[in-house]
N, C-alpha and C positions, 0 to 999 in steps of 0.2 A: 504494500500500500504506500509506503514511504517513497518507493521508486517511482510510482505513478505521479505523486505530488511533485517530484523534482523534474520529471520528464515533461509534464504538461506545460509548465512555463517555457521550457526550452523549445518545444514544438510551436507554441504560440509565438514566441520571439522569431523563430525561423520563418514561420508562415507570414508574419508581419513584414519581415525584411524582404521576402520575395515579392509580396504584394506591393510594397513601396518602391521596389526597384523597377517595377513595371510602369510606375507613374512618372519616373524621372525622364526629362527630355533626352532625345537622342543626341549623342555627342557629335560635334562637327568633325568631319573627316580631316585628315592632315592636309589634303590638297586645298580644301576650302580655307583652312586656317592660314596656310601659306599665301594664298591669293589675297586674303584680306589684310594680312600683315604687310605684304608687298605693296598693296595699294596705299596703305598708310605711309610706309617708308618712302615710296616714290614721291608722294605729296610733300613730305618734310624735306627730303634731300634735294628735291628740285627747287625748293623755295616757294612753291605755289601754295603750300599750307603754312601759315605763320604760326609759330609756337613761341609763346611768351615765357621767358625765363626770368629769374630774379636778377641776374647780372647782365641782361640784354646781350648775351653771347649766343652764338649758334650752337645747337646741339651736335655732339659728335655721333657717330654711327651707333655706338653702344647705348647712349642715352635715348636716341631715336627708337632703337629696337625695344628698349624697356617701355617707352611710352606707347609704342604700337601694340605691344603685348598686353599692356594695361587696357588700351582701347578695345582690343579684341575680347578681353574678358568681360568688359562692360557690354559689348555688342551681343555676345552670345546669351547674356542674361535677358536681353530685350527682344531678340528675334529668334524664334524657333527655327531649327534647321529646315524643316519641311517648307516653311514660308519663304525662307531665303532661297532655297533651291527652286521653288516654283517661280519666284520673281526672276531669277536668273534665266530660267527656261523661257518665260514669257518675254523677257528682254531680248533674248536671242531670236525668238520667233518673230518679234516685232522688227528687228534689224533685217531679217531675211525678207519679210514683206516689203520693207522700205527700199531695200536694194532692188528688188524685182520691179517695184512700181515707181522708182525714182523719187521717193519721199525725202524730205529733209529730216535732220535729227529731231527737230521739234515734233514732227509727226510720230516719231518712234516713241518719245516720252508720252505724248498725248494719247497714244493708243493703249497705254498700260492701264490696268485696273486701279481703282483708288487704293486698294491694299498694296499692290506692287509699288505705287508711288510713295506710299507711307514707308515701305521698307527701303526704297531708294533714298528717301530723305533721312531715315535713321542711319543708313550706311554713310551718307555724306556727313551727317552731324557727328557721329561717334568716330568713325574710322579716319575721316579727314578733318574733323574739328570745325566743320562749316556749319553755319546756321542758315535759315531760309533767306535772310537778307543778303548774306555773302554769296550764296549760290546763284542768285539772280543777276549779279553784277557782271 
């Protein structure tokens, strides 16, 4: 009887852990992580993304990488992998249609769904440090 009392909590804990693991979001693949960090690094190292520091000096590559990894961590908290991948697929399909029909880039963006536009804005805001006002300039 004593064995049953000690095994029951263990089984309940094990079952709870398995149940909760099914609820956690799907992790981003390494390729997507690399793409997002590269996007961030390109923006910083090219000078197109301004980064404010305490001493008004430019960030070196290792500081930029740490900043981009931090931004990546914040990004994956806000955007589920499935939503990001869907947005990337829709963006690719929109570019394909635009190329065939001789559209301009504005048409590509305008053909995205509101959810895709929201993910695009979140990517710009977090990974590039842009806000809506800066992106339109």
